[in-house]
N, C-alpha and C positions, 0 to 999 in steps of 0.2 A: 878727351873727357871720359870716354868709356874705359880707356886704359887706366885712368886714374882711379875710377870707381872700383875696378877689379883689383888693382894693387892694394887699395885700402881694405877691401874685403879679405884678400889673402892675408894681409898683415894681422887683421883681427882674428882670422881662423887660427893662425900660428900662435897668437898671443894667448888665446883661451883654448888650449889644446883639448882639455877634457870635454868642455861644452861642445866644441866643434866635432869631436869624435862621436859623442852621443847623438848630436843632430844628424851628422852624415850617415852614421851607422844605422840609426833608427829609420831614416828616410830610405836608405838603400834596401834594408830588409823589407820595408813596407812596399816599395816600388817593385822589388823582385817578386814578392808574393802576389801583389796586385797584377803584375804583368802575366805571370803564369796562370793565374785564375781567369783573367780576362781572355787570354788565348784559348783556354779550355772552354769557356762559355761561348765565345765566338764560334769555335769549332762545332759545338753541339747545336747552335742555332743555325749553322750553315748547311745542315743536312738536306739533301734533295733540292738545293736552291740553284743548281747548275742547269736544270732542264729549261730549254727555251720556251716551252709551253707550260712551265711549272705552275703558273698562276691559274691555269684552267684544268689542272689534273687532279683527280680525286680517286681514292680507293674505297671500295665498298666493303662493309661488314654487316652483320645482322646480330641483334640482341634478342634473346628469348627470355621472357618472364614466366616463371612458374611459381606462383605464390610469392614468397619473399626471395626466392632464388632467381638470380638473373645471370645468364651466361651469354657471352659474346663470342661469335665465331668469325674469323677473318676470311674463311673460305666461303664461296658463293656457288649456287647451282649454275651449271653450264649455260642454260638458255638465257639467263638474265642479260648477258652482254649483247647477245644477238637482238633481243626484243627491246632492250633499252635504246639502241641506236635507231631501230625502226619505228618504235611507238611512242617514245618520250621526247617531247619538244625540248630543245636545248642541249640534248646529248649529241655531240658531233662525231665522236668515235669511241671505240672501246677496245680493250685488249685483255686477253686471259693468259694466265700462266700457272704452271704447277711444278713444284719441286719433284725430284726423282725419288719416288717412294719405293725404292728397291727394284725398280724396273730394270735397271742396268747396274749390276754390282761390280763389274770389272771391265776395264778397257785394256786393250793390248795393242802395242805398236812396236814393231821390230823385236818381237819376243820379250818386250818389257811390259809387265803388268802394272796397272794403276788402279788403286781402290779409292773409294769415297771421293770421287771427283764431284765437285760442286756443280750440279747440273740442273737445268730447268727446261721445261717444254714451253715454248712461247709461240704466239701467233705472229705472222709477218708484220702486223700493225705495231708490234712492240717497238720496231725501229723507227717508225714514223711518229709515234706518240712521244716516246722518251728520247732524250738527247744522249744516246750511246752511239757515238760515231762508228760506222763501219769503215775500217781502213782498207779492206778489200771485200769485194762482193757487191751484190745488187740490193740496194735498200728496198726497192719496190718488190723484188722477187728473191728474198734472201735464201729460201730453201727450195731448190729445184724439185726435190722429191722427199720421200720419207726416209731416205738413207743419207740425209745431209746432216752436217753438224757445223756450227760456227763456234770458234774458239777465241778467247781473249789473247791479246798480244803476249802477255806473260805466260799464259797456259801453252801457247805455241812453242815458246822457248823451253818451257819445263818438260812438256810431254813429247815434243817432236825434235827438240834440240836445234830448231831453226825458226826464223820468222817467216820463211818462204814455205808456207804449208798448204796453199791452195791446191785442191785436188788430191792431197795425200789421204790415204785410207787408214782408218783405225777401226779395230774390232771391238764391239761392245757385246759381251756375252754371246759370242759366236756370230753376230751379224756385222756386216761391213758398213761403215759410214764414211763418206767422202767429205772433206772440209770444203765448204762452199763460201766461207767468209771469215774474216778476222775483225773482231771488234776491239776498240780501244779498252784498256783496263777500266773496270768500273771504279769510279772515284772513291776515295776513302770515306767521303761524306755522303755515301749513297746507301739507302735502305735496301736497295736491290743489288746483289752481288753474286756473280756466278763465274765459273771457268768455262763451261760448255753450255751452248744453247742448241736445242734440238726442236724440230717442228712439232707444234701442237697437234698437227694432223695425225701424228703417231698415236696419240691418246684417242683421237676421234675414230681411228681405224680399229682400235682394240675394243671399242664399245659399239659394235655394229648394229645394235638394236635387235639382236637375235636372242631368244630365250628370255630370261628374267631381266636382262639388262636393256635399258633404253639407250638411245644414242646420246652423246654428250649434249647436243642441242635440244634434246627432249626431256632429259632427266632433271626434274624439279626437286627431287627428294634428297639428293646427295650434295653436300656443301664442300666441294673439293677444290675449287679453283679461285686463285687470287684474281680479282677483277678490278680493272681501272677504267675510269671514264674520262673523256675529254669534254668539258662543258663549254657552251657558248659564253661569251663575256657577261651577258645579262641573265644567265640562267641561275635560278635559286637552288642551291644544294638541298634545302629542306623540301622544296616542292618535288625535286627529282626523287628524293627518298620516299616521299609519299606515293609518287607514281609507280615506283618499283614494287611497292607492296601490292599493287593491283595488276601486275603483269601476268600472273598465272592464267593459263588459258581457260581454267574452269571458273575464273573470277573470284575464287575463294580467298579471303584475306584472313589467315589463321589468327586466332586471338593470342595476345602476348608476344607478337613478333614486331620488331621495329628495325627498319633498315637504316644504316648509318652511311652518310656520304662524307668522307673525311678528306680534307685537303692533303695533297701529297706532302706539302711542307710540314705538316703536323705529325706525320707517321712516327717519326723518331722519338718525339717527346710527349706525345699524347697517346692514351690507350685507344684501342679500336672502337670503344663505345663513345669516343670523343671526350672522355673525362681526362683530367690532368694525370700525367704519368711522370716521366723524367723531368718535365719542365719545373716541377717543384724543387728538385735538387739543383737545377740550373739557377733558379731564382735565389735559393739559399746561398749558393756559393758566389753569385754575383754580389749579394749583399755583404758576404764575408769579405770579398775583395775590397769593396768600398769602405767597410768599417776598419779594415787593417790599414788602408791608406789614410783613413781619417785619424786613427790612433797616431800614425807617424806624423801627420800634420799637426795634431794637437801637441805632440812633444815639441815640435819646432816652434810653434806659436808660444807655447808656455815658457820655454827657455829663452826665447828672443825677447819676450816682454819682461821676463824676470831680470834679464840682464840690461834692461833699458836704463836703469839707474847708473850703471857703469859707463854708459855712453851719453848721458845727459849733458855733461860738460862739453863734450866734443860737438854735440848738436848746437849748444848755446854759442860756442865760439864761431862755428860756421855761420850761424844766422847773424851774429854781430858783424862779421866781415862781409856780409852781403849775400849769402846763400839764400835762395828762396825755398819755400816749402816744397815746391814742385821739384827743384833740383835735389833736395834731400830725399824726397820720396823716390825719385829715380835711382839715386845712389843706393838706398837700402834695398830696392827691388833688384838691382843688379847684384848686390851682395847675396841676396837670396838665390838668384839665378846661379851664381858661382857655387853655392852650397849644393844646389839641386843638380848641377852638372856633375860635380864630384860624386854625389850620391847616385846619379844615373850610371856613371861609369862603374861604380862598385856594384850596383844592382845588376847590370848587364853581365859582369863577371860571375855574380852569384847564379844568374839564370843559366849561363853557359855550363857551369859546374853541375847545376841541379837538374838539367833537362833529362839526362838518361834515367835518373831516379824518378823524376816526375812522370816520364813516359811509362815507366814500369808500373808506377802506382795507378795512373789513370788509364792505362792501356791505349794510349794515343801514340802517334808517330810524329810528334812536333819536332821541328829543328830550328836552330837560331841562324838568322842571316837576313840581309836586306831584301832578298828575294821572297822571304816569307812575309807576305803582306799582313797576315793576321798578327804576327809578332810586332811589325813596324807600327801597325795601328794601335795595338795594345800599349806599346811603349809611349807613343805620342799622346794617347789619351790619358794615360796614367800621369805622365809628366805635366801636361797642361792643367789637369784638374788639381794635382797636388800643388803646383806653383800658384794657381789662382787662390786656392783655399788657404795655403800656409804662407805664401809670400807677401800677400797684399797687406794683411792686418798689421804685422810687425812694422812694416814700412810706414803705414798711416800713424801708428802710435809714436814711433821714433821721430818722425818729421813734424809732429804736432807740438813738441815741447816749447814752452815759453822761454826764450833765451835769458831773460833777466832772472827768473826763478831758478833756472838750472845753474847759473853762475853764482847766485847767492846761496845755493844749497838748499833752496826751499822746495825743491821738487819732491813730491810725495806720490808714489804709485800705489797707495792704499785705496781702500773704498772699492769703487766699481771695478777697477782693474784687477785688484786681488780677487774679487768675487768672480770675475770672468775666468781667471786662471784656475780657480777652484772648480768652477763649472766644467772646464775642459778636463780636469782630472776626473771628475765624476763621470763624464761621458766615457772616458777611457775605461774606467773600471766597471761601468755598466756593461760595456761591450765585452770586456774580458770575462765578467761573471756570467753573462748570457752564454758565451762560448763554453765556459766550464760546465754549466748546467747541461748544455746541449751534448757535450761529450759524455757526461755521466748517463744521460737518458738514452743516448744511442748505444752505449755500452751495455746498459741494462737490457734493452730490447734485444740486442744480439745474443746476450747470455740467455735470455728467456727463450729465444728461438732454438738455441742449441740444447737447452735442457728440457724443453716441453715434450711431454710424452705424446707420440704420434698416434698411438692406438694400435700399433703392430710392432713386431720384432724386426729391427733393422740391423742387428749386430751380426757381423761376419757372414753377410749374404751378398753374393755378387750375381750378376745376370749377363746373358749374351744372346744374340740372335742365332737361331738354329741353322739358318741357311738351308743347305741341301740335306741336313740331318732331319729336317721336318718330315721327309718321306718315311722315316723309320723311327719317329720320335719316341713312341711308347717304349720300344725296346732299348733305345739309346738312353732314355732317362732312367730306366730301371738299372741298366748297367752303371750309369753315372752315380746313382745313389749308393752303390756298394764299392765305389772306387776309393783309393787311398786319400785320406784327408777330408772326405766328404761325409757329413752327417745325414743329409737328405737332399733330394732334388725334386723339382716339379716345374710346371710351365704355366704361363699366362700370356695374354695377348697385349698387356699394357705394362708400362713402367710404373712402379708403385709411387714414384715421386711426381708423376704427371699423367694421371689418367684423363686423357683429353678426348676420349671417344664418347660423344654424347648423342642422344636421340630423343625426339619427342614422339616417336612412334610407339607409344605405350598405351595400355588399357588395364584397368583394374576393376575388381568388383566393387560397385558402389560409385563409380566414376560418374560425375554429372556432365551434362552436355558441353559446357564451355570450359571445363577443367582441362589443364594440361600438366604433364609431368615431364620436364626436360631432365632426363636422368643420365648420369655418367654410367657407363656400362663396361664391364670386362669379363673375360672368361677365365675360369679356374676349375680345379677339381678339389677333392677332399684333402689331398696331400699339401696343396698350396696353402689353403686356409690354415691347416695345422702348422705348417712351416712359419707362417707369418704370425701365428698365435692371436688371430682375431678373437675377440671376446663376444660370445653370443649372449644377448639379453633375452631372447625368445627362440624357441625351436632349436635346431641343430644343423650340423654340417651335411654336405653331400655324403653319399655312401659309395660313390664310384661305381654304381650299378647303372644299367640301361635306363632305369626309371628316372635317373637324375636329368635326363634330357628334357624332362617336363617340370623341372624344379628350379626355383629362383631363391636367392638369398638377397635381402635388401638391408640398407642401413637404417638407423633410427630416424634420420631426417626424412627419408623416403616414406616411412610409415606415418610420420606426422603429417606430411604433405598430402598423403592419400587418406588422411583422417581415419587411420586404422588403429584401434586400441589393441586388437589382437589379430595381427595379420596372418598368423599361421593357418594354412589351409585355404586361404582366400585365392580366388582366381587372379591371374596376371598374365599379360601378353607383352612381349618385347619383340618388336619387329613382327615376324611371322611365327615366332615361337610362342606357343600357348602352354600354360601350365599352372602350377600353384606355388605359393610362397611357403617354404619349409623352414626359414630361419631369418632372424634379425640380428645383425652384428652391431656392436657399439660403434658410433661414429668414429672414423679415423681420418687423418689428414692425408689426402691423396694428391695434394698440390702444396704450394708454399703457404705460409701463414698470412700472406697478403690476401688470400682468397678464403671466403667462407665455405664451410663444408656444405655441399649440396646433396640432393638425392642420388643414391647409387644403387645399382642392381648388378648382382653377380650371377651369371648364367653358367651352366655346367658345360665343360668341354675338356675331354681327357688329354688333348694334345694341342698346345698353342705354340706360336712361333718364338716366344721369349722363354729361355730356359733359366730358372733360378736355382742357385746352389747355395746351401748353408754348409759352411765349413766346420770342422771340428776345432775346438779351442786350441790355438797355437799351431795349427796345421794348414794355414792359409796357402802357403807355397805349394804344398802337396796337392791340395784341392784344385788350385789353379792349373797345375801341371796335368792333373788327371783330366780336367775339362778340356784343356787344349789338345791333348792326345786324341780324345774322342772326337772333338770338333774337326780336326784336320783329317781324320779318317774319312769323314763324309764330305769335307770341303777342301779338296786338294788344291793347293796353290793360293788359298785365301788366308789372309792373316787372322789370328784369333784376337778379337777385341772384346773386352769385358769391362764392366763398371761395378763398383760396390755401391750399395744403396746410400751409404754414408757420404761417398764422394759426390753422388748425384745431388744429395741434399745440400751439400756445400756449394755446388754450382748455382742452385736456386737463389742463394743469398750472397752471391758474389758481389753484386752491385751494393747491397746493404753493408757488407764488410768494408768495401772500398770507401763508401761514404763515411763509415765510422773512423777509418784510419785518417781520412782527410780532415774530419773534425778534430781529431786528436792533434794533428800537426798544426792546423790553423789556430786552434786554441792556444797551444804552446807558444806559437809565434806572437800572437796578440798579447799574451801575458808578458812575454819577454820585452816587447817594444814598450808596453805600458810601464814595466819596471825600469827600463832605461830612462824614460821621462821622469818617473818618480824619483829615481836616484839623482838625476840632475837637479831637480827642484829641491830635494833634500839637501844636496850639497850647497846649493845657492842659499837656501834658508838658514842653514847652520852658519855659513860664512857671513851672513848679514847680522847674526846674533852673537858673534864672538865676544864682544864687550859685555853684553848681558850675561852670557854664560860665565865669563870670568868673575863678574860681580857676584853672581849667585853662588859660585864656588867659594869665593872668599868669605861670604856671609854664612857658609856652612852647608850649602846644598850638596847632597851625595850624588854619585854618578847615576844611581837609579832615578833620583829626582830629575836630573837634567835629561836623561834619556826619555823619561815619561813625558816631560814638558815638550820635547822636540817631536816626539812621535804622535802625541795626542791629536794634534790638528789634522795630520794626514789620516789617522785612524778614523776620525769622525767622517772625513770625506769618503773613505772607503765604505763605511757602514751605510751612509746615505746611498752610495752606488748600489750596494747589495739590495737595499729595500726597493729601489727603482727597477732593478733588473728582474725581480721575481715575476711580476705579471708579464713582462715582455718574453722572458724565457718560457714561461708556462704556455703562452699563446703559440709561440713558434714551434715548440716541441709537440703540442697537442695537434697542430696542423700536420706535422711530419708523421705522427703516429696514426693519423687517419688512413694512411695507406695500408695499414695492417688490419685484417679482420680479427686477429688475435694479438693482443698487445698488453703491455704493462700499464699500470696506473701510476701516474706521476705523483709521488708522495713528498711530504715536506722534508723528509730526510735528505733528498737531493739538493734542495735549496740551502739547507743548513750546512751540508758538506761543502757545497760550492762556495758559500759565504765564508766558511771557516778557512778554506784554501786561499780565497782572495785576501782575507785578513792576514793570514800567516805570510803570504808572499809580500804584502805591503809592509808588514812589520820588519821582515828580514831585510827588505830593500832600504827602508828608512833607517833602521837601527844601526847599520854599518857606519853611516856618517854621524848619527847621533852619538854613538859610543865613542867614536874618534874625537868628536868635539868635547864630550864630557871628560875624557881622559887628558885633554890638553892642559898644559901648565897655565893657570890663570894669571900668574905674574907676567909671563911673557906676552900673553894676549892683551893684557891691560897696558903694558908698556908700548906695545905696537900700536894699539888704538889711540 
């Protein structure tokens, strides 16, 4: 019986080749795109899910509120981990870690030098809290002393040339470190990834509590360390957060401070302040996957029900000879299964071909194969959902025909059935129009980002870390400024695209008791501010004299938050530096446009560790070569690495640009699949009206009249779709734009342009068949009919 069903289905596919091609092709493209997006979504949602204790693990962060400005730091003071375990009920364990902030710049093994090794300092509890298996070494005592290092399996092969590295010694900036363990490579879906792990006790030893520095376990003022807690099953994260705020030994709970206890599973897709981050993009693309599959399903249902008239006589005969409705239903379901299996084979072929391009676009490392459970799950889910949605309805319609009416020719699929098909086309073009609007809005926002004035000169400026040049920096920078290709040079201690050094240790004239100012701070001199062309709204620049050590320059936002109408000459303190404000610069963007400009303070320092170089027009190569020669004079054996400000800005919006590209591709695919369905329906509709067209032409109707008649019905449907899509698209794009502190305003022009594109696409799709039918010989069509 099953063999008979499949043979009949195959015969029908071969008989109606065009409809079959549209159905199979549309479903295949929809399935391929759905599979790829679902795999990406599942990959994003699987981050940090491999830890055995994952459900009980949390990361700490802290949010500072200063007026309307809110800053969230992921680093925490050293003592919190110790006191949380000891003093807060429900905290079972804690671990601290910190990246290598230039502590070790170079490793050497067998006379081979390695730079920029991804290194972290971790506590022994790192290996008992997280599931990062030690292949070799002692989990309970991973670091025998402060001269130990643990390497990943891949790092062992990369840096040592062998997996047998236990006990081997590697030099780090002149000190020897023996390998005491080998850890399995960190999973791709891990928010924690390193090559080398070294004992946290090295940091503890470097802050011995002598002089101005307190020990790591006593220093409550510096937020340096990533801190993770393991909570008991019944512990409340919000209660733990409230208890952390009261841990300070002096009992002081500073105003405007809120501690965040974030589930480890959420780190990848949520911001440190617990607000939504990448999860918004995941949801958008999950919806896109569903709607593209839905469009493909709509095509199948539309064409299947439209062709029902051609199979009505077949159904009538089968019922007369004894076939039950159940048997017919199963037959048509199996025919759908055949179509879907062919579509699935084609979809898998598309996926295999597209995976390299897709991986490059999404920066993933997905592969196709039965061992890839994510891929298998995505294929199974896509196939099942598509079959249920698109396969059942046509089978119900076809199996429900009245045999007597079908054989007498009295079957009419007008009325509710026609309305249903039109509704499906409306759904298709609503989705397509929403995607067109989304593509246009994303493109506008990206162009806005690229063209927006940042408040400083970023053209032809590159920067690099001074390294050992720092000991002779003033002389080196003076020499650099007169070198070939270089217009000027100066220094600062922060990157202009991400000034992330913040402090609440501020005081100003007129400060009230409970007021705080969490200010971004960086060091510079007169030359740096001139190079960047900051605009002063009050006061002026540093003079590069000794007196500048007691001078500060602030931005407009800082002046507003301190309620200073005329800040010049007012007293100000930053950390232990006391002095007066001598200038106010116009607000400039020191981070991405996702972030609102906050208060900023510039303090004077003639030599900082980041060197900035402005090149002469057209002489970039000469300037880079000059900087490299000088750098290597002081940093023998170290590679010269530099970045242009423009390149750094592009990195800030890498995810945004990737999202924009994906929108473009998905919108194009959705429109293409929609057009496939519309083309099939137009072909069917014109085929059903061949006799009517012939009569109209004989009575004098022109080609234009006929084309207008055939396209008008579809055009009405598309216009209805456009009207329905406007509020949906506006809502979705407004939500997406909420992630930007500085954004475009969605205007009506976007909807008019999107609607116009949808209409043009629909007219072009339908007009091909309409013109073909209008140009046909009426005599021939009437004789045939």
